C-alpha positions in Angstrom: -3.9 13.5 -12.9 -0.5 13.8 -11.2 0.9 15.7 -8.2 4.3 17.4 -8.4 5.7 19.0 -5.3 8.9 20.7 -3.9 8.8 21.6 -0.2 11.5 23.3 1.9 10.6 24.0 5.5 12.5 24.3 8.8 11.3 23.5 12.3 13.6 23.8 15.3 16.0 20.9 14.9 14.5 19.6 11.7 14.7 20.5 8.0 12.3 19.1 5.4 13.7 19.4 1.9 12.3 17.1 -0.8 10.4 16.9 -4.0 8.9 14.4 -6.3 6.2 13.9 -9.0 3.6 11.3 -8.1 2.0 9.4 -11.0 -1.7 8.4 -10.9 -2.6 5.8 -8.3 -1.7 5.5 -4.6 1.6 7.0 -3.7 2.7 6.0 -0.2 4.9 8.2 2.0 6.8 5.6 4.0 9.3 6.2 6.8 9.8 6.3 10.6 7.9 8.5 12.9 9.3 12.0 12.7 10.7 11.6 9.2 8.4 14.3 7.8 5.6 12.3 6.2 2.7 14.2 7.8 4.4 17.5 7.3 4.3 16.8 3.5 0.6 16.1 3.3 -0.2 19.0 5.7 1.6 21.3 3.3 -0.3 19.8 0.3 -3.6 20.3 2.2 -2.8 23.9 3.2 -2.7 23.1 6.9 1.0 24.1 7.0 2.6 27.1 5.1 6.1 25.9 4.2 9.0 28.4 4.0 9.2 27.6 0.3 7.0 25.3 -1.8 5.7 24.5 -5.2 2.8 22.2 -5.2 1.2 21.4 -8.6 -1.9 19.3 -9.0 -2.4 18.5 -12.7 -0.4 21.7 -13.4 -2.5 23.9 -11.1 -0.4 25.7 -8.3 -1.9 25.0 -4.9 0.7 26.6 -2.6 -1.0 30.1 -2.5 -4.6 28.8 -2.3 -6.4 28.6 1.1 -7.2 25.0 2.1 -10.9 25.2 1.2 -10.0 26.1 -2.4 -7.5 23.2 -3.0 -10.1 20.5 -3.8 -8.3 18.1 -1.5 -9.9 15.5 0.7 -8.2 14.6 4.0 -8.6 11.3 6.0 -6.9 11.5 9.4 -5.7 8.8 11.7 -8.8 9.2 13.9 -12.0 9.5 12.0 -13.0 13.0 13.5 -16.7 12.5 12.8 -19.3 14.8 14.3 -20.7 12.9 17.2 -24.1 14.7 17.2 -24.7 13.9 13.5 -25.9 10.7 11.8 -23.6 9.0 9.4 -25.6 10.4 6.5 -25.2 14.0 7.8 -21.5 13.4 8.4 -21.2 12.2 4.8 -22.9 15.2 3.3 -21.3 17.8 5.6 -18.3 18.7 3.5 -20.4 19.0 0.3 -22.7 21.5 2.1 -19.8 23.5 3.5 -18.2 23.7 0.0 -21.7 24.5 -1.5 -21.4 21.6 -3.9 -24.0 19.0 -4.8 -23.1 15.7 -3.2 -22.9 13.9 -6.6 -22.4 10.2 -6.5 -23.7 9.8 -3.0 -25.2 6.3 -3.6 -22.1 5.2 -5.6 -19.7 6.1 -2.8 -22.0 4.6 -0.1 -22.0 1.3 -2.1 -18.3 1.5 -2.8 -17.5 1.7 1.0 -20.3 -0.7 2.1 -21.8 1.8 4.5 -25.4 1.8 3.4 -26.7 0.1 6.5 -24.9 2.7 8.7 -26.6 5.9 7.4 -29.1 6.4 10.3 -26.5 5.6 13.1 -24.3 7.9 15.1 -20.5 7.6 15.3 -20.6 6.3 18.9 -22.3 3.1 17.8 -19.8 2.4 15.0 -16.7 0.2 15.2 -13.3 1.7 14.4 -13.3 0.3 10.9 -16.8 1.6 10.2 -15.8 5.1 11.4 -12.9 5.1 9.1 -15.0 4.1 6.1 -17.4 6.9 6.9 -14.5 9.3 7.2 -13.3 8.2 3.7 -16.8 8.7 2.3 -17.0 12.2 3.8 -13.7 13.1 2.2 -14.8 11.7 -1.2 -18.1 13.6 -1.1 -16.2 16.9 -0.8 -15.6 16.5 -4.5 -11.8 16.3 -4.2 -9.2 16.1 -7.0 -6.7 14.5 -4.6 -7.2 12.3 -1.5 -4.8 12.6 1.4 -4.7 9.8 4.0 -2.6 10.1 7.1 -2.1 6.6 8.6 -5.8 5.9 8.5 -5.3 2.3 9.8 -2.8 3.1 12.6 -5.4 3.3 15.4 -7.2 0.0 14.3 -6.6 -3.5 15.5 -5.7 -6.2 12.9 -9.3 -7.3 12.4 -10.5 -3.8 11.7 -7.5 -3.2 9.4 -8.4 -6.3 7.4 -11.9 -5.0 7.2 -10.9 -1.6 5.8 -8.0 -2.5 3.4 -10.2 -3.8 0.6 -12.1 -0.6 0.5 -8.9 1.4 0.1 -7.9 -0.9 -2.7 -11.3 -0.1 -4.3 -10.5 3.6 -4.1 -7.2 3.0 -5.7 -8.5 0.9 -8.5 -12.0 2.2 -9.2 -12.1 5.9 -8.6 -9.2 7.2 -10.7 -8.5 9.6 -7.8 -4.8 10.2 -7.0 -4.1 9.3 -3.4 -1.2 10.4 -1.1 -1.0 7.9 1.7 1.1 8.0 4.8 2.2 4.8 6.6 5.1 3.3 8.5 3.8 -0.3 8.1 5.6 -2.1 5.3 3.0 -4.9 4.9 0.3 -2.2 4.5 2.5 -0.3 2.0 3.2 -3.5 0.0 -0.5 -4.3 -0.3 -1.7 -0.8 -1.3 1.0 1.3 -2.9 1.5 1.7 -6.7 4.4 4.1 -6.0 6.5 4.5 -2.8 8.4 7.6 -1.6 10.7 6.7 1.3 11.4 9.7 3.5 14.2 9.7 6.0 15.2 12.6 8.1 13.3 15.1 6.0 14.9 13.9 2.7 13.7 11.7 -0.1 15.7 8.5 0.3 14.1 6.5 -2.5 11.2 6.9 -4.9 9.7 4.6 -7.6 7.1 1.9 -8.5 6.3 -0.3 -5.5 7.2 -3.5 -7.3 10.6 -2.2 -8.1 11.5 -0.8 -4.7 10.2 -3.7 -2.7 12.2 -6.2 -4.7 15.4 -4.1 -4.8 17.9 -5.6 -2.2 19.7 -2.2 -2.0 16.5 -0.6 -0.8 15.8 -3.2 1.9 17.7 -1.5 4.7 15.6 1.7 4.1 12.4 -0.3 4.2 13.3 -2.6 7.1 15.3 -5.9 6.7 13.0 -7.8 9.1 9.9 -7.1 6.9 11.7 -7.2 3.5 9.6 -8.8 0.8 8.3 -8.2 -2.7 4.9 -8.3 -4.4 3.8 -10.7 -7.0 0.8 -10.2 -9.2 -1.3 -13.4 -9.8 -4.7 -14.5 -11.1 -7.1 -16.7 -9.2 -7.4 -19.9 -11.2 -9.7 -22.0 -9.0 -10.9 -22.5 -5.5 -10.2 -26.2 -4.8 -12.2 -28.7 -2.7 -9.5 -29.0 0.0 -9.7 -25.3 1.0 -6.8 -24.1 -1.1 -6.9 -21.5 -3.9 -4.8 -22.0 -7.0 -3.2 -18.9 -8.3 -1.5 -18.5 -11.7 1.8 -16.5 -11.5 4.5 -15.9 -14.1 6.7 -18.4 -12.2 4.0 -21.2 -12.1 1.1 -22.1 -10.0 0.9 -21.1 -6.3 -1.5 -22.6 -3.8 -2.6 -20.6 -0.8 -5.3 -20.9 1.9 -8.6 -19.9 0.3 -8.4 -16.3 -1.0 -11.2 -13.8 -1.4 -12.2 -13.3 -5.1 -13.7 -15.2 -8.0 -11.7 -17.2 -10.6 -10.2 -14.7 -13.0 -9.8 -12.0 -10.4 -6.3 -10.5 -10.2 -4.6 -10.3 -6.8 -1.3 -9.2 -5.5 0.6 -11.2 -3.0 3.3 -10.0 -0.6 6.0 -12.7 -0.2 8.5 -12.0 2.6 12.2 -12.7 1.9 12.5 -14.9 5.0 9.8 -17.2 3.8 11.6 -18.2 0.5 13.9 -21.2 0.4 16.2 -21.8 -2.5 17.4 -25.0 -4.2 19.5 -25.4 -7.3 17.7 -28.6 -8.3 13.9 -29.1 -8.1 13.4 -30.7 -4.7 11.4 -33.9 -4.3 9.5 -35.3 -1.3 8.7 -31.9 0.3 5.5 -30.9 2.0 5.7 -27.5 0.3 3.4 -27.2 -2.7 4.8 -24.0 -4.2 8.0 -24.5 -6.1 8.7 -21.7 -8.7 11.5 -21.7 -11.3 13.6 -18.5 -11.1 16.8 -16.9 -12.1 19.1 -15.0 -9.7 19.6 -11.4 -10.8 21.3 -9.8 -7.9 22.8 -10.5 -4.5 23.5 -8.1 -1.6 25.5 -9.3 1.4 24.5 -7.7 4.7 26.7 -6.7 7.6 25.8 -9.9 9.4 25.7 -13.5 8.1 22.7 -12.9 5.7 22.5 -12.3 2.0 19.5 -10.9 0.1 18.9 -12.6 -3.3 16.7 -11.0 -6.0 14.9 -13.5 -8.2 13.4 -13.1 -11.6 10.3 -15.3 -12.1 9.8 -14.2 -15.7 9.3 -10.5 -15.6 8.3 -10.2 -11.9 10.7 -10.3 -9.0 10.8 -11.6 -5.4 13.4 -11.6 -2.7 14.9 -14.5 -0.7 17.0 -14.1 2.4 19.6 -16.8 2.9 22.8 -17.1 4.9 26.0 -16.1 3.2 27.2 -19.7 3.8 24.1 -21.0 1.9 24.7 -18.6 -1.0 28.3 -19.9 -1.3 27.2 -23.5 -1.0 24.6 -23.1 -3.8 27.1 -21.1 -5.9 24.5 -18.3 -6.3 25.4 -15.6 -8.8 23.6 -13.5 -11.3 22.2 -15.8 -14.0 22.0 -18.9 -11.9 18.9 -21.0 -12.3 17.2 -21.9 -9.0 13.9 -23.1 -7.6 12.2 -20.9 -5.0 10.2 -22.8 -2.4 7.4 -21.0 -0.6 5.2 -22.5 2.2 1.5 -22.0 1.6 0.9 -21.1 5.2 3.7 -18.4 5.1 1.4 -16.0 3.2 -1.3 -14.7 5.5 -4.7 -13.4 4.3 -3.6 -9.9 5.0 -0.8 -10.3 2.5 -3.2 -11.0 -0.4 -4.8 -7.9 -1.9 -7.3 -7.6 -4.6 -6.8 -5.6 -7.8 -10.2 -4.0 -8.3 -11.6 -3.7 -4.8 -13.4 -5.9 -2.4 -15.0 -9.1 -3.7 -16.9 -11.9 -2.1 -14.9 -15.1 -1.7 
């Protein structure tokens, strides 16, 4: 199921004019505050009537339907649970309002890990627990599309880490298309299958997450400080010294113990500033992760830095080096290099599961 939209709407001092077709998976609307991200999903939900719009969900036009007939689930930044209801009654509320059977109740409760919360009231829940309940309530409304407006923005890092695997599970296990708003690049890199970059009400970039995140030309749009790419890997073994060995297309990578069983696929965010390049394989380093790569593209910044795109054998990462280093190493497209990555440079929050939460 895919979502195709074209929206044109004017506010005082602001004009939103964009369109795209989102493939299955999680499409992230990324951009600065005020760029128009929430306006887009409010238009899709029917909470905003644009001046002009065409919104097609699997070929069905939504723009003239009232919100309750759009079959859309909405998860807000704050959970917006009913304080006087138990978790169980909150979960089934939308199904009752829409006069639908709450099919799959047990499956959704299990998927979100909220079975132990059913008899409790929202005031007794943590921020992460509230958001998982809010996601469950949206899913039990029997939607054909899930909208999520910065659902982690109000949470601290510990609670974000708690909720992220459950959003991965939604992405990988439900088959439900998700339109997800965020201005956090690490969050986007972990979750998105497709990225729509919105800037000043316009679509500045659109495409598969792996392609956009590893494209040096897109780094200024995404944020140079957080520039980095994603690498898909497979857990090979949890070793006795506390490290996990991952198999990647560029060779083995060792990281502090990752959640997941051997054979589990994961995706790793590798920031450009944490990659060091060498033309020859270095010896005598403390760094364990040395990957063979080929330079495919260089982009000089306005300052002293250069972004280098590296091919590891079909997947790409970025390295940020000084222009002086690029000249000294004679870096150019086609050059063979070794990419060096510190194990401790990749945090637990930069390793996401493909398939949902697992026990590690």
